[in-house]
Every structure is written in structure tokens, then in C-alpha cells.
PDB file as gemmi writes it, atoms N, CA and C in Angstrom:
CRYST1    1.000    1.000    1.000  90.00  90.00  90.00 P 1                      
ATOM      1  N   UNK A   1     -40.282   2.436 -77.500  1.00  0.00           N  
ATOM      2  CA  UNK A   1     -39.844   2.882 -76.202  1.00  0.00           C  
ATOM      3  C   UNK A   1     -41.054   3.211 -75.339  1.00  0.00           C  
ATOM      4  N   UNK A   2     -40.963   2.876 -74.092  1.00  0.00           N  
ATOM      5  CA  UNK A   2     -42.051   3.140 -73.161  1.00  0.00           C  
ATOM      6  C   UNK A   2     -41.895   4.532 -72.556  1.00  0.00           C  
ATOM      7  N   UNK A   3     -43.012   5.054 -72.044  1.00  0.00           N  
ATOM      8  CA  UNK A   3     -42.991   6.361 -71.378  1.00  0.00           C  
ATOM      9  C   UNK A   3     -43.304   6.188 -69.904  1.00  0.00           C  
ATOM     10  N   UNK A   4     -42.700   7.044 -69.102  1.00  0.00           N  
ATOM     11  CA  UNK A   4     -42.963   7.060 -67.669  1.00  0.00           C  
ATOM     12  C   UNK A   4     -43.037   8.520 -67.228  1.00  0.00           C  
ATOM     13  N   UNK A   5     -43.956   8.829 -66.330  1.00  0.00           N  
ATOM     14  CA  UNK A   5     -44.113  10.199 -65.820  1.00  0.00           C  
ATOM     15  C   UNK A   5     -43.535  10.285 -64.416  1.00  0.00           C  
ATOM     16  N   UNK A   6     -42.723  11.314 -64.196  1.00  0.00           N  
ATOM     17  CA  UNK A   6     -42.095  11.528 -62.894  1.00  0.00           C  
ATOM     18  C   UNK A   6     -42.227  13.001 -62.532  1.00  0.00           C  
ATOM     19  N   UNK A   7     -42.598  13.261 -61.285  1.00  0.00           N  
ATOM     20  CA  UNK A   7     -42.732  14.637 -60.795  1.00  0.00           C  
ATOM     21  C   UNK A   7     -41.499  14.999 -59.971  1.00  0.00           C  
ATOM     22  N   UNK A   8     -41.070  16.250 -60.104  1.00  0.00           N  
ATOM     23  CA  UNK A   8     -39.915  16.722 -59.359  1.00  0.00           C  
ATOM     24  C   UNK A   8     -40.156  18.114 -58.807  1.00  0.00           C  
ATOM     25  N   UNK A   9     -39.246  18.540 -57.944  1.00  0.00           N  
ATOM     26  CA  UNK A   9     -39.336  19.899 -57.401  1.00  0.00           C  
ATOM     27  C   UNK A   9     -38.028  20.623 -57.693  1.00  0.00           C  
ATOM     28  N   UNK A  10     -38.137  21.920 -58.012  1.00  0.00           N  
ATOM     29  CA  UNK A  10     -36.945  22.713 -58.331  1.00  0.00           C  
ATOM     30  C   UNK A  10     -36.070  22.857 -57.094  1.00  0.00           C  
ATOM     31  N   UNK A  11     -34.768  22.948 -57.343  1.00  0.00           N  
ATOM     32  CA  UNK A  11     -33.814  23.158 -56.258  1.00  0.00           C  
ATOM     33  C   UNK A  11     -33.350  24.603 -56.301  1.00  0.00           C  
ATOM     34  N   UNK A  12     -33.449  25.273 -55.197  1.00  0.00           N  
ATOM     35  CA  UNK A  12     -32.955  26.648 -55.090  1.00  0.00           C  
ATOM     36  C   UNK A  12     -31.514  26.637 -54.587  1.00  0.00           C  
ATOM     37  N   UNK A  13     -31.264  25.836 -53.554  1.00  0.00           N  
ATOM     38  CA  UNK A  13     -29.916  25.755 -52.984  1.00  0.00           C  
ATOM     39  C   UNK A  13     -29.140  24.668 -53.722  1.00  0.00           C  
ATOM     40  N   UNK A  14     -27.939  25.017 -54.179  1.00  0.00           N  
ATOM     41  CA  UNK A  14     -27.103  24.069 -54.904  1.00  0.00           C  
ATOM     42  C   UNK A  14     -25.835  23.807 -54.104  1.00  0.00           C  
ATOM     43  N   UNK A  15     -25.117  22.781 -54.465  1.00  0.00           N  
ATOM     44  CA  UNK A  15     -23.849  22.482 -53.813  1.00  0.00           C  
ATOM     45  C   UNK A  15     -23.908  21.213 -52.988  1.00  0.00           C  
ATOM     46  N   UNK A  16     -22.764  20.893 -52.407  1.00  0.00           N  
ATOM     47  CA  UNK A  16     -22.602  19.647 -51.665  1.00  0.00           C  
ATOM     48  C   UNK A  16     -23.509  19.573 -50.436  1.00  0.00           C  
ATOM     49  N   UNK A  17     -23.556  20.645 -49.677  1.00  0.00           N  
ATOM     50  CA  UNK A  17     -24.343  20.657 -48.441  1.00  0.00           C  
ATOM     51  C   UNK A  17     -25.835  20.496 -48.740  1.00  0.00           C  
ATOM     52  N   UNK A  18     -26.323  21.208 -49.745  1.00  0.00           N  
ATOM     53  CA  UNK A  18     -27.738  21.132 -50.119  1.00  0.00           C  
ATOM     54  C   UNK A  18     -28.083  19.752 -50.678  1.00  0.00           C  
ATOM     55  N   UNK A  19     -27.172  19.167 -51.455  1.00  0.00           N  
ATOM     56  CA  UNK A  19     -27.414  17.841 -52.025  1.00  0.00           C  
ATOM     57  C   UNK A  19     -27.483  16.779 -50.937  1.00  0.00           C  
ATOM     58  N   UNK A  20     -26.607  16.873 -49.954  1.00  0.00           N  
ATOM     59  CA  UNK A  20     -26.635  15.915 -48.843  1.00  0.00           C  
ATOM     60  C   UNK A  20     -27.945  16.021 -48.066  1.00  0.00           C  
ATOM     61  N   UNK A  21     -28.417  17.250 -47.860  1.00  0.00           N  
ATOM     62  CA  UNK A  21     -29.680  17.451 -47.141  1.00  0.00           C  
ATOM     63  C   UNK A  21     -30.845  16.844 -47.921  1.00  0.00           C  
ATOM     64  N   UNK A  22     -30.838  17.000 -49.251  1.00  0.00           N  
ATOM     65  CA  UNK A  22     -31.892  16.411 -50.085  1.00  0.00           C  
ATOM     66  C   UNK A  22     -31.889  14.893 -49.968  1.00  0.00           C  
ATOM     67  N   UNK A  23     -30.708  14.286 -50.015  1.00  0.00           N  
ATOM     68  CA  UNK A  23     -30.615  12.826 -49.930  1.00  0.00           C  
ATOM     69  C   UNK A  23     -31.134  12.319 -48.590  1.00  0.00           C  
ATOM     70  N   UNK A  24     -30.890  13.073 -47.511  1.00  0.00           N  
ATOM     71  CA  UNK A  24     -31.403  12.677 -46.195  1.00  0.00           C  
ATOM     72  C   UNK A  24     -32.922  12.710 -46.155  1.00  0.00           C  
ATOM     73  N   UNK A  25     -33.535  13.603 -46.960  1.00  0.00           N  
ATOM     74  CA  UNK A  25     -34.994  13.704 -47.033  1.00  0.00           C  
ATOM     75  C   UNK A  25     -35.603  12.665 -47.972  1.00  0.00           C  
ATOM     76  N   UNK A  26     -34.764  11.885 -48.676  1.00  0.00           N  
ATOM     77  CA  UNK A  26     -35.269  10.866 -49.581  1.00  0.00           C  
ATOM     78  C   UNK A  26     -35.372  11.301 -51.029  1.00  0.00           C  
ATOM     79  N   UNK A  27     -34.693  12.381 -51.381  1.00  0.00           N  
ATOM     80  CA  UNK A  27     -34.698  12.878 -52.758  1.00  0.00           C  
ATOM     81  C   UNK A  27     -33.326  12.659 -53.402  1.00  0.00           C  
ATOM     82  N   UNK A  28     -33.321  12.627 -54.723  1.00  0.00           N  
ATOM     83  CA  UNK A  28     -32.079  12.505 -55.483  1.00  0.00           C  
ATOM     84  C   UNK A  28     -31.914  13.771 -56.321  1.00  0.00           C  
ATOM     85  N   UNK A  29     -30.783  14.476 -56.208  1.00  0.00           N  
ATOM     86  CA  UNK A  29     -30.557  15.674 -57.021  1.00  0.00           C  
ATOM     87  C   UNK A  29     -30.409  15.303 -58.499  1.00  0.00           C  
ATOM     88  N   UNK A  30     -30.988  16.130 -59.374  1.00  0.00           N  
ATOM     89  CA  UNK A  30     -30.963  15.873 -60.817  1.00  0.00           C  
ATOM     90  C   UNK A  30     -30.718  17.170 -61.578  1.00  0.00           C  
ATOM     91  N   UNK A  31     -30.267  17.020 -62.812  1.00  0.00           N  
ATOM     92  CA  UNK A  31     -30.120  18.145 -63.739  1.00  0.00           C  
ATOM     93  C   UNK A  31     -30.789  17.785 -65.045  1.00  0.00           C  
ATOM     94  N   UNK A  32     -31.411  18.783 -65.666  1.00  0.00           N  
ATOM     95  CA  UNK A  32     -32.016  18.623 -66.987  1.00  0.00           C  
ATOM     96  C   UNK A  32     -31.295  19.566 -67.934  1.00  0.00           C  
ATOM     97  N   UNK A  33     -30.652  18.997 -68.941  1.00  0.00           N  
ATOM     98  CA  UNK A  33     -29.958  19.789 -69.950  1.00  0.00           C  
ATOM     99  C   UNK A  33     -30.831  19.829 -71.187  1.00  0.00           C  
ATOM    100  N   UNK A  34     -31.061  21.037 -71.719  1.00  0.00           N  
ATOM    101  CA  UNK A  34     -31.971  21.124 -72.851  1.00  0.00           C  
ATOM    102  C   UNK A  34     -31.777  22.352 -73.697  1.00  0.00           C  
ATOM    103  N   UNK A  35     -32.894  22.834 -74.236  1.00  0.00           N  
ATOM    104  CA  UNK A  35     -32.884  23.918 -75.211  1.00  0.00           C  
ATOM    105  C   UNK A  35     -32.648  25.296 -74.606  1.00  0.00           C  
ATOM    106  N   UNK A  36     -32.910  25.465 -73.319  1.00  0.00           N  
ATOM    107  CA  UNK A  36     -32.759  26.772 -72.687  1.00  0.00           C  
ATOM    108  C   UNK A  36     -31.330  27.263 -72.811  1.00  0.00           C  
ATOM    109  N   UNK A  37     -31.158  28.507 -73.272  1.00  0.00           N  
ATOM    110  CA  UNK A  37     -29.812  29.061 -73.422  1.00  0.00           C  
ATOM    111  C   UNK A  37     -29.760  30.489 -72.897  1.00  0.00           C  
ATOM    112  N   UNK A  38     -28.630  30.833 -72.290  1.00  0.00           N  
ATOM    113  CA  UNK A  38     -28.358  32.189 -71.835  1.00  0.00           C  
ATOM    114  C   UNK A  38     -27.008  32.580 -72.419  1.00  0.00           C  
ATOM    115  N   UNK A  39     -26.987  33.642 -73.186  1.00  0.00           N  
ATOM    116  CA  UNK A  39     -25.770  34.105 -73.868  1.00  0.00           C  
ATOM    117  C   UNK A  39     -25.168  33.020 -74.759  1.00  0.00           C  
ATOM    118  N   UNK A  40     -26.012  32.221 -75.379  1.00  0.00           N  
ATOM    119  CA  UNK A  40     -25.540  31.185 -76.290  1.00  0.00           C  
ATOM    120  C   UNK A  40     -25.055  29.912 -75.625  1.00  0.00           C  
ATOM    121  N   UNK A  41     -25.084  29.858 -74.301  1.00  0.00           N  
ATOM    122  CA  UNK A  41     -24.629  28.668 -73.578  1.00  0.00           C  
ATOM    123  C   UNK A  41     -25.840  27.942 -73.001  1.00  0.00           C  
ATOM    124  N   UNK A  42     -25.847  26.615 -73.068  1.00  0.00           N  
ATOM    125  CA  UNK A  42     -26.979  25.873 -72.510  1.00  0.00           C  
ATOM    126  C   UNK A  42     -27.057  26.023 -70.991  1.00  0.00           C  
ATOM    127  N   UNK A  43     -28.271  26.029 -70.482  1.00  0.00           N  
ATOM    128  CA  UNK A  43     -28.515  26.182 -69.057  1.00  0.00           C  
ATOM    129  C   UNK A  43     -29.113  24.885 -68.524  1.00  0.00           C  
ATOM    130  N   UNK A  44     -28.639  24.449 -67.384  1.00  0.00           N  
ATOM    131  CA  UNK A  44     -29.170  23.244 -66.755  1.00  0.00           C  
ATOM    132  C   UNK A  44     -30.238  23.637 -65.745  1.00  0.00           C  
ATOM    133  N   UNK A  45     -31.329  22.891 -65.736  1.00  0.00           N  
ATOM    134  CA  UNK A  45     -32.374  23.072 -64.738  1.00  0.00           C  
ATOM    135  C   UNK A  45     -32.103  22.092 -63.609  1.00  0.00           C  
ATOM    136  N   UNK A  46     -31.891  22.591 -62.410  1.00  0.00           N  
ATOM    137  CA  UNK A  46     -31.616  21.738 -61.258  1.00  0.00           C  
ATOM    138  C   UNK A  46     -32.917  21.439 -60.533  1.00  0.00           C  
ATOM    139  N   UNK A  47     -33.150  20.157 -60.266  1.00  0.00           N  
ATOM    140  CA  UNK A  47     -34.358  19.741 -59.567  1.00  0.00           C  
ATOM    141  C   UNK A  47     -34.072  18.472 -58.789  1.00  0.00           C  
ATOM    142  N   UNK A  48     -35.043  18.009 -58.038  1.00  0.00           N  
ATOM    143  CA  UNK A  48     -34.892  16.795 -57.238  1.00  0.00           C  
ATOM    144  C   UNK A  48     -36.105  15.902 -57.448  1.00  0.00           C  
ATOM    145  N   UNK A  49     -35.849  14.603 -57.444  1.00  0.00           N  
ATOM    146  CA  UNK A  49     -36.905  13.601 -57.605  1.00  0.00           C  
ATOM    147  C   UNK A  49     -36.880  12.702 -56.377  1.00  0.00           C  
ATOM    148  N   UNK A  50     -38.051  12.315 -55.900  1.00  0.00           N  
ATOM    149  CA  UNK A  50     -38.133  11.377 -54.783  1.00  0.00           C  
ATOM    150  C   UNK A  50     -37.533  10.041 -55.206  1.00  0.00           C  
ATOM    151  N   UNK A  51     -36.740   9.438 -54.324  1.00  0.00           N  
ATOM    152  CA  UNK A  51     -36.089   8.170 -54.655  1.00  0.00           C  
ATOM    153  C   UNK A  51     -37.110   7.092 -54.986  1.00  0.00           C  
ATOM    154  N   UNK A  52     -38.258   7.119 -54.323  1.00  0.00           N  
ATOM    155  CA  UNK A  52     -39.296   6.114 -54.588  1.00  0.00           C  
ATOM    156  C   UNK A  52     -39.792   6.181 -56.032  1.00  0.00           C  
ATOM    157  N   UNK A  53     -39.864   7.381 -56.610  1.00  0.00           N  
ATOM    158  CA  UNK A  53     -40.284   7.528 -58.008  1.00  0.00           C  
ATOM    159  C   UNK A  53     -39.151   7.175 -58.965  1.00  0.00           C  
ATOM    160  N   UNK A  54     -37.942   7.521 -58.590  1.00  0.00           N  
ATOM    161  CA  UNK A  54     -36.789   7.259 -59.446  1.00  0.00           C  
ATOM    162  C   UNK A  54     -36.484   5.766 -59.528  1.00  0.00           C  
ATOM    163  N   UNK A  55     -36.821   5.044 -58.489  1.00  0.00           N  
ATOM    164  CA  UNK A  55     -36.580   3.597 -58.454  1.00  0.00           C  
ATOM    165  C   UNK A  55     -37.246   2.896 -59.634  1.00  0.00           C  
ATOM    166  N   UNK A  56     -38.455   3.358 -60.021  1.00  0.00           N  
ATOM    167  CA  UNK A  56     -39.177   2.758 -61.153  1.00  0.00           C  
ATOM    168  C   UNK A  56     -38.408   2.915 -62.455  1.00  0.00           C  
ATOM    169  N   UNK A  57     -37.593   3.937 -62.546  1.00  0.00           N  
ATOM    170  CA  UNK A  57     -36.848   4.238 -63.764  1.00  0.00           C  
ATOM    171  C   UNK A  57     -35.483   3.548 -63.797  1.00  0.00           C  
ATOM    172  N   UNK A  58     -34.834   3.455 -62.652  1.00  0.00           N  
ATOM    173  CA  UNK A  58     -33.468   2.933 -62.606  1.00  0.00           C  
ATOM    174  C   UNK A  58     -33.423   1.408 -62.630  1.00  0.00           C  
ATOM    175  N   UNK A  59     -34.166   0.782 -61.734  1.00  0.00           N  
ATOM    176  CA  UNK A  59     -34.052  -0.661 -61.554  1.00  0.00           C  
ATOM    177  C   UNK A  59     -35.036  -1.412 -62.437  1.00  0.00           C  
ATOM    178  N   UNK A  60     -34.848  -1.308 -63.746  1.00  0.00           N  
ATOM    179  CA  UNK A  60     -35.697  -1.979 -64.719  1.00  0.00           C  
ATOM    180  C   UNK A  60     -34.869  -2.267 -65.967  1.00  0.00           C  
ATOM    181  N   UNK A  61     -35.176  -3.325 -66.679  1.00  0.00           N  
ATOM    182  CA  UNK A  61     -34.431  -3.607 -67.914  1.00  0.00           C  
ATOM    183  C   UNK A  61     -34.913  -2.777 -69.109  1.00  0.00           C  
ATOM    184  N   UNK A  62     -35.998  -2.019 -68.935  1.00  0.00           N  
ATOM    185  CA  UNK A  62     -36.586  -1.263 -70.034  1.00  0.00           C  
ATOM    186  C   UNK A  62     -35.936   0.114 -70.175  1.00  0.00           C  
ATOM    187  N   UNK A  63     -36.028   0.661 -71.377  1.00  0.00           N  
ATOM    188  CA  UNK A  63     -35.564   2.019 -71.646  1.00  0.00           C  
ATOM    189  C   UNK A  63     -36.800   2.899 -71.770  1.00  0.00           C  
ATOM    190  N   UNK A  64     -36.811   4.017 -71.051  1.00  0.00           N  
ATOM    191  CA  UNK A  64     -37.983   4.877 -71.004  1.00  0.00           C  
ATOM    192  C   UNK A  64     -37.691   6.264 -71.563  1.00  0.00           C  
ATOM    193  N   UNK A  65     -38.723   6.854 -72.164  1.00  0.00           N  
ATOM    194  CA  UNK A  65     -38.756   8.286 -72.406  1.00  0.00           C  
ATOM    195  C   UNK A  65     -39.449   8.854 -71.174  1.00  0.00           C  
ATOM    196  N   UNK A  66     -38.821   9.808 -70.525  1.00  0.00           N  
ATOM    197  CA  UNK A  66     -39.314  10.312 -69.247  1.00  0.00           C  
ATOM    198  C   UNK A  66     -40.078  11.611 -69.457  1.00  0.00           C  
ATOM    199  N   UNK A  67     -41.309  11.663 -68.965  1.00  0.00           N  
ATOM    200  CA  UNK A  67     -42.104  12.891 -68.972  1.00  0.00           C  
ATOM    201  C   UNK A  67     -41.932  13.530 -67.596  1.00  0.00           C  
ATOM    202  N   UNK A  68     -41.111  14.564 -67.521  1.00  0.00           N  
ATOM    203  CA  UNK A  68     -40.822  15.229 -66.252  1.00  0.00           C  
ATOM    204  C   UNK A  68     -41.811  16.358 -66.014  1.00  0.00           C  
ATOM    205  N   UNK A  69     -42.346  16.408 -64.809  1.00  0.00           N  
ATOM    206  CA  UNK A  69     -43.210  17.505 -64.386  1.00  0.00           C  
ATOM    207  C   UNK A  69     -42.486  18.201 -63.238  1.00  0.00           C  
ATOM    208  N   UNK A  70     -41.819  19.308 -63.556  1.00  0.00           N  
ATOM    209  CA  UNK A  70     -41.045  20.040 -62.556  1.00  0.00           C  
ATOM    210  C   UNK A  70     -41.845  21.266 -62.157  1.00  0.00           C  
ATOM    211  N   UNK A  71     -42.620  21.125 -61.098  1.00  0.00           N  
ATOM    212  CA  UNK A  71     -43.471  22.196 -60.572  1.00  0.00           C  
ATOM    213  C   UNK A  71     -44.315  22.840 -61.663  1.00  0.00           C  
ATOM    214  N   UNK A  72     -44.992  22.022 -62.449  1.00  0.00           N  
ATOM    215  CA  UNK A  72     -45.896  22.528 -63.473  1.00  0.00           C  
ATOM    216  C   UNK A  72     -45.298  22.640 -64.864  1.00  0.00           C  
ATOM    217  N   UNK A  73     -43.987  22.665 -64.976  1.00  0.00           N  
ATOM    218  CA  UNK A  73     -43.328  22.709 -66.283  1.00  0.00           C  
ATOM    219  C   UNK A  73     -43.168  21.285 -66.801  1.00  0.00           C  
ATOM    220  N   UNK A  74     -43.651  21.036 -68.012  1.00  0.00           N  
ATOM    221  CA  UNK A  74     -43.570  19.704 -68.615  1.00  0.00           C  
ATOM    222  C   UNK A  74     -42.351  19.627 -69.533  1.00  0.00           C  
ATOM    223  N   UNK A  75     -41.588  18.550 -69.396  1.00  0.00           N  
ATOM    224  CA  UNK A  75     -40.416  18.311 -70.233  1.00  0.00           C  
ATOM    225  C   UNK A  75     -40.396  16.836 -70.623  1.00  0.00           C  
ATOM    226  N   UNK A  76     -39.957  16.562 -71.837  1.00  0.00           N  
ATOM    227  CA  UNK A  76     -39.748  15.195 -72.282  1.00  0.00           C  
ATOM    228  C   UNK A  76     -38.248  14.987 -72.377  1.00  0.00           C  
ATOM    229  N   UNK A  77     -37.750  13.920 -71.745  1.00  0.00           N  
ATOM    230  CA  UNK A  77     -36.308  13.734 -71.659  1.00  0.00           C  
ATOM    231  C   UNK A  77     -35.948  12.251 -71.661  1.00  0.00           C  
ATOM    232  N   UNK A  78     -34.646  12.008 -71.780  1.00  0.00           N  
ATOM    233  CA  UNK A  78     -34.112  10.669 -71.596  1.00  0.00           C  
ATOM    234  C   UNK A  78     -33.061  10.744 -70.497  1.00  0.00           C  
ATOM    235  N   UNK A  79     -32.889   9.642 -69.788  1.00  0.00           N  
ATOM    236  CA  UNK A  79     -31.902   9.604 -68.727  1.00  0.00           C  
ATOM    237  C   UNK A  79     -30.530   9.374 -69.357  1.00  0.00           C  
ATOM    238  N   UNK A  80     -29.578  10.239 -69.048  1.00  0.00           N  
ATOM    239  CA  UNK A  80     -28.250  10.150 -69.656  1.00  0.00           C  
ATOM    240  C   UNK A  80     -27.245   9.477 -68.735  1.00  0.00           C  
ATOM    241  N   UNK A  81     -27.190   9.900 -67.473  1.00  0.00           N  
ATOM    242  CA  UNK A  81     -26.169   9.369 -66.577  1.00  0.00           C  
ATOM    243  C   UNK A  81     -26.706   9.272 -65.156  1.00  0.00           C  
ATOM    244  N   UNK A  82     -26.291   8.214 -64.472  1.00  0.00           N  
ATOM    245  CA  UNK A  82     -26.621   8.042 -63.058  1.00  0.00           C  
ATOM    246  C   UNK A  82     -25.309   7.846 -62.315  1.00  0.00           C  
ATOM    247  N   UNK A  83     -25.142   8.563 -61.212  1.00  0.00           N  
ATOM    248  CA  UNK A  83     -23.968   8.369 -60.367  1.00  0.00           C  
ATOM    249  C   UNK A  83     -24.416   7.634 -59.114  1.00  0.00           C  
ATOM    250  N   UNK A  84     -23.715   6.541 -58.793  1.00  0.00           N  
ATOM    251  CA  UNK A  84     -24.045   5.724 -57.632  1.00  0.00           C  
ATOM    252  C   UNK A  84     -22.969   5.860 -56.562  1.00  0.00           C  
ATOM    253  N   UNK A  85     -23.381   5.694 -55.300  1.00  0.00           N  
ATOM    254  CA  UNK A  85     -22.442   5.674 -54.191  1.00  0.00           C  
ATOM    255  C   UNK A  85     -21.596   4.402 -54.323  1.00  0.00           C  
ATOM    256  N   UNK A  86     -20.277   4.482 -54.138  1.00  0.00           N  
ATOM    257  CA  UNK A  86     -19.426   3.312 -54.366  1.00  0.00           C  
ATOM    258  C   UNK A  86     -19.639   2.160 -53.386  1.00  0.00           C  
ATOM    259  N   UNK A  87     -20.139   2.425 -52.198  1.00  0.00           N  
ATOM    260  CA  UNK A  87     -20.317   1.368 -51.207  1.00  0.00           C  
ATOM    261  C   UNK A  87     -21.776   0.919 -51.116  1.00  0.00           C  
ATOM    262  N   UNK A  88     -22.692   1.873 -50.987  1.00  0.00           N  
ATOM    263  CA  UNK A  88     -24.101   1.525 -50.765  1.00  0.00           C  
ATOM    264  C   UNK A  88     -24.883   1.326 -52.055  1.00  0.00           C  
ATOM    265  N   UNK A  89     -24.339   1.738 -53.182  1.00  0.00           N  
ATOM    266  CA  UNK A  89     -25.018   1.649 -54.486  1.00  0.00           C  
ATOM    267  C   UNK A  89     -26.291   2.491 -54.554  1.00  0.00           C  
ATOM    268  N   UNK A  90     -26.439   3.450 -53.667  1.00  0.00           N  
ATOM    269  CA  UNK A  90     -27.586   4.365 -53.720  1.00  0.00           C  
ATOM    270  C   UNK A  90     -27.311   5.415 -54.796  1.00  0.00           C  
ATOM    271  N   UNK A  91     -28.334   5.826 -55.555  1.00  0.00           N  
ATOM    272  CA  UNK A  91     -28.106   6.857 -56.574  1.00  0.00           C  
ATOM    273  C   UNK A  91     -27.789   8.206 -55.921  1.00  0.00           C  
ATOM    274  N   UNK A  92     -26.726   8.843 -56.397  1.00  0.00           N  
ATOM    275  CA  UNK A  92     -26.306  10.136 -55.862  1.00  0.00           C  
ATOM    276  C   UNK A  92     -26.778  11.296 -56.721  1.00  0.00           C  
ATOM    277  N   UNK A  93     -26.830  11.075 -58.046  1.00  0.00           N  
ATOM    278  CA  UNK A  93     -27.145  12.168 -58.963  1.00  0.00           C  
ATOM    279  C   UNK A  93     -27.584  11.583 -60.299  1.00  0.00           C  
ATOM    280  N   UNK A  94     -28.528  12.259 -60.976  1.00  0.00           N  
ATOM    281  CA  UNK A  94     -29.012  11.804 -62.279  1.00  0.00           C  
ATOM    282  C   UNK A  94     -29.025  12.986 -63.244  1.00  0.00           C  
ATOM    283  N   UNK A  95     -28.580  12.737 -64.472  1.00  0.00           N  
ATOM    284  CA  UNK A  95     -28.625  13.738 -65.540  1.00  0.00           C  
ATOM    285  C   UNK A  95     -29.633  13.308 -66.592  1.00  0.00           C  
ATOM    286  N   UNK A  96     -30.455  14.264 -67.035  1.00  0.00           N  
ATOM    287  CA  UNK A  96     -31.433  14.026 -68.088  1.00  0.00           C  
ATOM    288  C   UNK A  96     -31.133  14.947 -69.257  1.00  0.00           C  
ATOM    289  N   UNK A  97     -31.370  14.469 -70.478  1.00  0.00           N  
ATOM    290  CA  UNK A  97     -31.273  15.294 -71.680  1.00  0.00           C  
ATOM    291  C   UNK A  97     -32.664  15.473 -72.245  1.00  0.00           C  
ATOM    292  N   UNK A  98     -33.039  16.721 -72.511  1.00  0.00           N  
ATOM    293  CA  UNK A  98     -34.354  17.019 -73.074  1.00  0.00           C  
ATOM    294  C   UNK A  98     -34.394  16.601 -74.541  1.00  0.00           C  
ATOM    295  N   UNK A  99     -35.512  15.996 -74.922  1.00  0.00           N  
ATOM    296  CA  UNK A  99     -35.675  15.523 -76.308  1.00  0.00           C  
ATOM    297  C   UNK A  99     -36.486  16.522 -77.083  1.00  0.00           C  
TER     298      UNK A  99                                                      
END                                                                             
């Protein structure tokens, strides 16, 4: 499996309105599910990746292990799910699982 490095920024504002604003700026909202737990329940890290960087990961026949750099925090993950817009085929949301 090949590796690819992608940088992201943490999201403070969550929800539909904040996600739409991110997409207008050229970012794709993402979640990282991993080892972090609060009260025994897994916690998702919400962040955003520039569409230009995400394009290298989505539109390729290869499978990658993704090295995420979220504002200085390093994570190794795999891409689990991508949600696309039904008409424009633009990515709306991406889920990553930490390895």
C-alpha cells in the first residue's frame, strides 16, 4: 500500500451551515474516528481538508494509507467513506479510520 500525506485544519463550528461555508472556501469537511474515547465512547475529530489535496486521494485507482497532519497532530488513517453530491459529483464529506 502506498502512503500519502495530507494536511488539514480543525473545525470549531459544526453543522450544516458551517459545512456549506467550508465548501464555498474550497474545503471538504472530514471526520477521523480513532482511539480517543470519552466515557468509554469513541470521539470523532472534526477537521477540513482542501479539495485540491483531497483530489490526489479520491481520483486515483490506488489505495493509500493516509498520514494526516491536523494542525500539528499526526495520525495514520485509511479512508472509509466518501459522500458525493448527487448532481455535481463533488465530494461533500469524508470519513477516515485511524490505524
